[in-house]
N, C-alpha and C positions, 0 to 999 in steps of 0.2 A: 513824659514819665521815663521812657527808655533812656533818653539823654542823661537824666539825673542819675540813673543807675550806672551808666558808663562813667560818669564823673567820679564815682566812688573809686574807680580803677585808675583813672588818668585825668590829669588837668586838661588834656587835649582829646576829648571823647570822640571827635569826628576825624581824627588822624591816627595813622599807624606808623610805627618805626619801620625803616627799611634797611638798617645796617646789617641785619642778619642775612639778607640776600647776598652779601658779598663777604661773609665771614669765612667761607671756604672756597678754594679754587676748584677747577674742573676735576681734579683727582681726589677731592675730599680732604685736602690738607688745609689746616687752619692758617689763615693769612696773618702774618705778623703785624701788619698795620692795615687799617680799614680805610678805604676811599669809596664813599657812597654818596649818592645824590640827595638833594633836599626832597625831591619828589620822584617817585617811580610810578609810572602808569602802565597798565596792561591793556592793550587793545585786543579784544577777542578776534580770532580769525575764523573760527567755526561759525557757520551760519546759525541763526537762532532756531531754525527748523531742526537742526541736529538735536536740540534738547527738547523737542516736542515729545519724543519718546513713545508715542502711540500707547500710552497707558503705563509706561515704565516710570521710574522715579529718577531723580537727579543722580544718585550714586550709580545706578545702572547705566545711565547715559555716559557718565565719566568712564566707566569700565569698558564701554564700547569703542573708545577712542583708540585707533590702531597705533602700533609702533611706528615711529617716524613721522607722526602728524605734527604739523606746525599749529600750535594752539593759541599763542599770543605773540604780538609784537610788543617789545619793551621800549618805553620812552622815558626820558628823565629830564629833570630840571636841576642843574648843578647846585645853585644856591638860591636863597630867598630873594636875592637881588636880580636874579635872571629869570623871573617867572614868564617872560615872553619868549625865552629861548628854549624851546622844547626840542629835543633831538632823539632820533631813533638810535638805540644802543644795542639792540639785539633781538633775538627771537627765541621763544620757549618752544621746544620740540620734545615730544615724548621719546623716551629711549626704550620703552617696552610697552606691552599691553598693560592695562590696569590689573592690579592684584587685590583681591578681597582678603583682608586679614581678620575678619570677624569682629573687629572693634568699631566698625562704623567709619565715619568720616570725621577727621579732625583738622581744623585750620588753626595754627598757632598765630595769635595776635600779639605783636610786639608793641610795647608802649613807646610813644613818640619821645618820651623823656629819656629813654635809653640812647637814642640818637644824639640828643642834646648833650648828654654826658660825654660822648665821644668827640663831638665837634664843638 
């Protein structure tokens, strides 16, 4: 049932686009040309026990992550023809403590079709 709902949004309901990850450089400037992988995978570095929370919720657990914490290792597969060649390309680290903005938690999901339009 859920998959059918997702198909209303995208022809690829089990995949997400990744080109937005490289749309801006480290200073926040938009990149004139995008070079992004076919697959981007995030390997969590925080132990699962971190999110046990002792009664707290997921948002509270995220807000507890201190500044300078390595959260994910980033891996990519460059093209559909290279699916056996996965390489570590970086690490995601927090630059500050979490900030509550009153609006809850929002994750933007990019359609896979947006990547196909670029490449």
